[in-house]
N, C-alpha and C positions, 0 to 999 in steps of 0.2 A: 877752741872750737874752730872748725873749718866750715865756712859757708860758701856754697857755690854761687858765683856771680851769674846772674841771669843776663843774657845778651840784651842789648837795648831793643825795646819793642818797636814794632812797626808804627806805633802811635807817634813816636818822636819824628819818624820820617814823614808821616802824613801831616803832622802839625807843621813841620818846617816847610813842606811842600805847599800847604794851604797859605801860610804866611807869605811865602815867596810869591804865590799866585796873586794874592791880594795886593801886595806892594807893586808887582809888575802891572797888574790891571789898573791900579790907581795912576801910576805914572803914564800908562798909555792913554788913559782917559783925559788926563790933564794936558797931554801934548796933542790930543786929537784935533784935526782941522774941521771942527763943526761948531754949531751954535752953542752958546753958554747954557741955554735952557736945556738943550738935548744932553749936553755933557753932565749937567747937574742931575738930570733924571737917571742917567747911567750910573753916576756915582752913588745915588741913593739906592739903586738896585744892587750894586756891588756890595755896599755896606750891609744891606738886608741879607744878602746871601752869606756874607761873612758871619753875621750874627747867628744865622741858622747853623752854619758849619761849626762855629765855636761851641754852640750848645751841644751839638752832636759829639764833638771831640771831648767836651767836658764829661759827658755821660760815659763815653768810652774809657776815659782816664779813671773815672770813679769806679767803673767795673774792674779795671786792672788793679787798682789799689785794694779793692775788697778781696780780689783773688789772692793778691800778695799777702794780705793780712791773714787770710785763712791758711795759706801755705805755711806762713811763719808760725801760726798757732799750732798747726799739726806737728811741725818740727820741734817746737818747744815741748809739746805734750808727749813726745815719744820717749 
């Protein structure tokens, strides 16, 4: 049987971009010339944003998996 390969989704790109942004922001915060208290607050804020982003990305990935399963079932049932 021949199965068409689907191109990599935009989800992979967005996830890589988000991870890169988090790493870059963390490095910038750690090298910032400001007080430790202020830097810690910024780190907490960045981590909270990353958690929200990860949750959103997880939901998007789950939707893509569900769609792929439905498509696969349709192909099998033909």
